[in-house]
N, C-alpha and C positions, 0 to 999 in steps of 0.2 A: 602642588600643581594639580589641576583638575583632570579627571578622566572623562571621556565622552563616548557614548554609543550613538551611532546613527541608525535610525529606523526608516526604512524605505518601504511604504505600503505599495504593492504593485498588483494590478489586475490587467492582464493582456498588455504588457508594456515592453515586449521584447525589442521594439524598435527604439524607444527613447531611453531605456534603461542603461545601455552601455555608456552613453555620454555622462549620465548621472554618476555611475560607479567610477568612471575614469576621473571625473572631477573630484571625487572623494579620495581616490588613490593619489592624486597630485596635490593634495593640500600641503601647505608648508608645515602644518602641524597635523599629523595623521590621526584619525580617530582610533580609539582603542578597540572598537568593535563596530562592525557593520552588520545589521540584520535586515534582510529583505523578506518581507512577508508576501509570499506568492499566494494571493487570495483567490484560489480556484481558477487560475488562468487556463485558457484553452489553447494558448500559443506556447512558445518556448521561453516564457519569462523566467521560470525556475532554472532552466538550463543556462540561460544567459547569465543570470546572477551567479550561479555556481562556478561558471567559467572565469569569473572575476575574483574567485577566492573568498567570497563573503559567505556568511552563514545564511542559509535559506530556511525559512520557517513556512510550513504548509498546514494551514488550518484544515480540519476535516471536511469543511464545507465553506462556501462563499459567505463571508461575514457581513456583506451588504454595505459597508461604508469604510471610508479611509480611516475614520476615527476608531472604529472597532478593530481594524487591522493593526493600527498603532497600539491600541490597548492589548491586543493579543501578544505583541512582542515585549511589552514591559516586563513581565516576569523573567525574561531572559537577559535583561540588562544587568551588567555587572559593574557599572560605572556610576559616578555621582551625578553626571549630566547626561541628558538625552537631547539629540538633535533630530527632529522630524523633517524629512525631506521628501518632496514629491518625486515620483519615478521619472518625471520629465524635467527635473531641475538640474541646472549646472551652476555650481557654486563658484564664486571667485576663488582663485587659488589660496588666498589668505583668509578666507571666511572664518574658519575655526580658530586660527591664530588671533584674529581680530576680536572675536566674540568671547573667548575664554577669560581674558583678564577682567571682564565686566563682573564675573562671578566671584572675584576676590572681595567684593562688597557683600557682606552677609545679608544686607537688605534686598539684594536682587534675587528674584526667583525665576524670571523669564527675560529673555532677550531675543530680538528678531532683527533680521536684515531687511533690506529693501528689495522690491521686485522690479526687475527690468526685463523687457522682452528680448529674446535673443536676436530677432531680425526686425528691422524697421525699414525695409526696402520699399514696400508697397503702401498705398494709402490705407489699406485694411490693417496691415501690421502697425503702422503708425497710430491708427485709431485705437487698436488694442493696447498699445503702450500707454496712451493717454487714459484709457479706461482703467488700466492697472494702477496708474498713479492716483487717480481719484477714488477708485473702488477699494483698493487695498489700503491706502494710506490715509487720505484725507477723510474718507467716510469712517474708517475705523477709529481714528483719533477723535474726529468730531462726535461720533456716537459715544465714545467713552467720556468725553468732556460733558456732554449733555446728560448722560446717565448719573454722573457723580456731582453735577451742579458746578463744575469748574475744575481746574487743575488742583489736585491736593498738594499741599505745601511740601509733603515728603516725597513726591514723585519726581524723579529725574529721568529724562529721556537721554539715551546715549546712542549714538549712531556710528557709522563708519563701515560696517560689514555689508557687503552687497552680494546678493545672489542673482542669477540670471535665469528666468523661466518661471519660477513660482516661489511662494513664500517658504522660508525656512525659519524655524523657531527652536531655540534651545531653552530647556527648562531643567530645574533641579529634579531629580527623581522623587524626592520627598513631595514636592509640589504636584507632580504628575500623579503620583499614587493617591494623594488626597482627592484630586479631581476625578480620578477614574473609579474610585470606590463609592 
């Protein structure tokens, strides 16, 4: 069975963070470790995270990007998989349960769910939902296909896990460490 750490980079996210942490606490398969990187917030982000019983990491200064905040947390990961989640993301309750079995295949290093907006009541919200569909998915896939000159024969796309709010991606620690160094 795989073990998984969730990294949540957060800068001034006291309002959105509770829903994110509650969605992690309600997973049908709970993460082994949750790390919130309070990246020099001036609000109560760190206090909110601590009140949910997760590990809060505080860099000595603002790191300047979400990627740098995620990399800051990597040395604290004690699991074989890492799930990066935005501080305003609400995962489907079975997200982790659905994505973990994908890593039983030794050829898989990264897996991601789909992005859906939480609210689609107004024209603006529906427009953003459409933008996410095309911006996050079709553009990403189309760009990859163009970059490699077509789908590689060894590549298999596997779906099913869905997040609500923003993209979540799970990767093996080995893969992340190679890219971060």
